[in-house]
ROLUMKE-809273 format. One record per residue: residue number from 0; chain; y, x, z of N, C-alpha, C in turn. Coordinates in steps of 0.001 Angstrom, whole numbers, padded with zeros to 6 digits, always signed. Example, Ala and Ser with C-alpha at 12.3 -4.5 7.8 and 13.67 -1.06 7.14 Angstrom:
! ROLUMKE-809273
{0 A {-005690 +013190 +007800} {-004500 +012300 +007800} {-003300 +013200 +007800}}
{1 A {-002250 +012850 +007080} {-001060 +013670 +007140} {+000030 +012900 +007870}}
! end
This chain:
! ROLUMKE-809273
{0 A {-014545 -006045 -018559} {-013722 -006114 -017366} {-012310 -005646 -017695}}
{1 A {-011342 -006358 -017187} {-009954 -005996 -017405} {-009285 -005594 -016107}}
{2 A {-008045 -005234 -016221} {-007249 -004896 -015044} {-006606 -006176 -014543}}
{3 A {-006692 -006379 -013240} {-006156 -007596 -012630} {-004931 -007238 -011799}}
{4 A {-003868 -008007 -011992} {-002645 -007860 -011199} {-002368 -009169 -010483}}
{5 A {-001708 -009086 -009334} {-001266 -010270 -008619} {+000060 -009958 -007932}}
{6 A {+000810 -010982 -007612} {+002045 -010808 -006852} {+001715 -010863 -005374}}
{7 A {+002293 -009929 -004617} {+002122 -009916 -003173} {+003493 -009873 -002519}}
{8 A {+003556 -010302 -001273} {+004765 -010143 -000464} {+004448 -009118 +000609}}
{9 A {+005342 -008155 +000765} {+005147 -007045 +001684} {+006325 -006987 +002628}}
{10 A {+006051 -006719 +003917} {+007136 -006545 +004889} {+006674 -005673 +006032}}
{11 A {+007616 -005179 +006818} {+007315 -004395 +008004} {+007244 -005356 +009182}}
{12 A {+006040 -005564 +009706} {+005836 -006489 +010820} {+006414 -005946 +012121}}
{13 A {+006622 -004643 +012215} {+007149 -004043 +013442} {+008645 -004261 +013597}}
{14 A {+009360 -004373 +012469} {+010810 -004550 +012522} {+011230 -005956 +012109}}
{15 A {+010250 -006784 +011761} {+010503 -008155 +011324} {+011431 -008187 +010108}}
{16 A {+011208 -007266 +009178} {+012050 -007175 +007989} {+011783 -008329 +007035}}
{17 A {+012692 -008505 +006100} {+012516 -009513 +005054} {+011394 -009079 +004123}}
{18 A {+010613 -010043 +003658} {+009526 -009747 +002720} {+010095 -009472 +001328}}
{19 A {+009438 -008569 +000619} {+009786 -008241 -000752} {+008563 -008527 -001608}}
{20 A {+008782 -009183 -002752} {+007671 -009494 -003644} {+007472 -008358 -004639}}
{21 A {+006212 -007930 -004763} {+005848 -006846 -005658} {+004663 -007255 -006516}}
{22 A {+004543 -006663 -007693} {+003369 -006859 -008531} {+002384 -005761 -008167}}
{23 A {+001143 -006140 -007851} {+000149 -005173 -007392} {-001111 -005226 -008236}}
{24 A {-001689 -004060 -008465} {-002968 -003972 -009167} {-004081 -004222 -008148}}
{25 A {-005050 -005048 -008515} {-006165 -005378 -007627} {-007308 -004408 -007900}}
{26 A {-007809 -003766 -006847} {-008982 -002899 -006936} {-010025 -003447 -005976}}
{27 A {-011026 -004129 -006512} {-012018 -004790 -005661} {-012889 -003805 -004899}}
{28 A {-012870 -002535 -005256} {-013666 -001538 -004551} {-012875 -000728 -003542}}
{29 A {-011602 -001033 -003393} {-010751 -000251 -002485} {-011041 -000588 -001026}}
{30 A {-010925 +000422 -000180} {-011090 +000213 +001258} {-009758 +000277 +002004}}
{31 A {-008706 +000732 +001322} {-007360 +000787 +001896} {-006361 +000246 +000887}}
{32 A {-005252 -000272 +001378} {-004153 -000689 +000520} {-003299 +000534 +000213}}
{33 A {-002956 +000731 -001035} {-002095 +001844 -001432} {-000753 +001263 -001863}}
{34 A {+000317 +001755 -001232} {+001662 +001332 -001622} {+002446 +002575 -002046}}
{35 A {+003392 +002421 -002956} {+004189 +003576 -003385} {+004953 +004197 -002220}}
{36 A {+005098 +005516 -002274} {+005804 +006226 -001209} {+007223 +005750 -001005}}
{37 A {+007930 +005408 -002093} {+009312 +004950 -001942} {+009380 +003602 -001230}}
{38 A {+008369 +002757 -001437} {+008317 +001464 -000731} {+008063 +001707 +000753}}
{39 A {+007150 +002629 +001066} {+006856 +002968 +002460} {+008100 +003495 +003166}}
{40 A {+008854 +004350 +002476} {+010085 +004896 +003058} {+011146 +003818 +003231}}
{41 A {+011276 +002925 +002236} {+012266 +001850 +002312} {+012031 +000957 +003528}}
{42 A {+010772 +000645 +003800} {+010432 -000220 +004930} {+010326 +000541 +006247}}
{43 A {+010393 +001871 +006180} {+010320 +002735 +007361} {+009030 +002503 +008157}}
{44 A {+007902 +002407 +007431} {+006618 +002284 +008113} {+006314 +003590 +008839}}
{45 A {+005905 +003526 +010116} {+005570 +004757 +010834} {+004257 +005356 +010308}}
{46 A {+004254 +006667 +010123} {+003053 +007381 +009671} {+002164 +007632 +010878}}
{47 A {+000885 +007254 +010766} {-000036 +007463 +011887} {-000997 +008621 +011652}}
{48 A {-001220 +008994 +010386} {-002069 +010142 +010081} {-002000 +010443 +008578}}
{49 A {-002607 +011560 +008182} {-002771 +011916 +006771} {-004254 +011767 +006448}}
{50 A {-004567 +011337 +005226} {-005958 +011126 +004844} {-006193 +011581 +003419}}
{51 A {-007341 +012204 +003196} {-007730 +012574 +001838} {-008196 +011318 +001117}}
{52 A {-007712 +011129 -000117} {-008100 +009974 -000929} {-008680 +010482 -002247}}
{53 A {-009537 +009652 -002848} {-010150 +009991 -004134} {-009868 +008858 -005096}}
{54 A {-009309 +009211 -006249} {-008948 +008230 -007262} {-010118 +007981 -008211}}
{55 A {-010014 +006932 -008998} {-011066 +006567 -009949} {-011329 +007684 -010959}}
{56 A {-010325 +008496 -011241} {-010499 +009607 -012194} {-011032 +010870 -011513}}
{57 A {-011489 +010713 -010266} {-012084 +011789 -009469} {-011071 +012780 -008889}}
{58 A {-009779 +012607 -009149} {-008775 +013469 -008525} {-008665 +013117 -007053}}
{59 A {-008280 +014092 -006234} {-008096 +013855 -004810} {-006683 +014253 -004409}}
{60 A {-006224 +013696 -003299} {-004897 +014020 -002775} {-004883 +013683 -001288}}
{61 A {-003941 +014261 -000576} {-003751 +013915 +000829} {-002546 +012983 +000911}}
{62 A {-002715 +011812 +001506} {-001669 +010786 +001555} {-001423 +010347 +002991}}
{63 A {-000212 +009812 +003224} {+000133 +009258 +004536} {-000542 +007910 +004729}}
{64 A {-001012 +007676 +005941} {-001503 +006354 +006344} {-000445 +005804 +007289}}
{65 A {+000041 +004596 +006986} {+001133 +004014 +007771} {+000657 +002785 +008529}}
{66 A {+001489 +002328 +009432} {+001181 +001221 +010334} {+002249 +000157 +010203}}
{67 A {+001878 -001100 +010433} {+002848 -002178 +010488} {+003048 -002928 +009193}}
{68 A {+002173 -002717 +008205} {+002315 -003376 +006907} {+001743 -004792 +006997}}
{69 A {+002541 -005762 +006631} {+002061 -007146 +006545} {+002083 -007562 +005080}}
{70 A {+000940 -008065 +004604} {+000793 -008440 +003195} {+000453 -009912 +003115}}
{71 A {+001148 -010612 +002227} {+000842 -012004 +001923} {+000454 -012081 +000448}}
{72 A {-000708 -012659 +000204} {-001191 -012782 -001180} {-000993 -014196 -001663}}
! end
C-alpha cells in the first residue's frame, strides 16, 4: 500500500469565496477532513467546537472543528 494524493478545490461556502486548489493526502479511514490551520484562517472558517483527534502514530491533540468548508474532488 502506498500513500495516495489527489488535487482538491476548497472554498468557504458561507462567504462564497473563490476556490483554491490544493494537493491533499487521502486517508480512507478518516472520519473528518483535516485542513491546515493557516488555510482555515485564510478562508475565515468559523470555529464551532474543539475536538480531540488521534493520529496514525497514536499521538493525540485538540483541534478546531470549523464550518462552511466546501470541497470539490
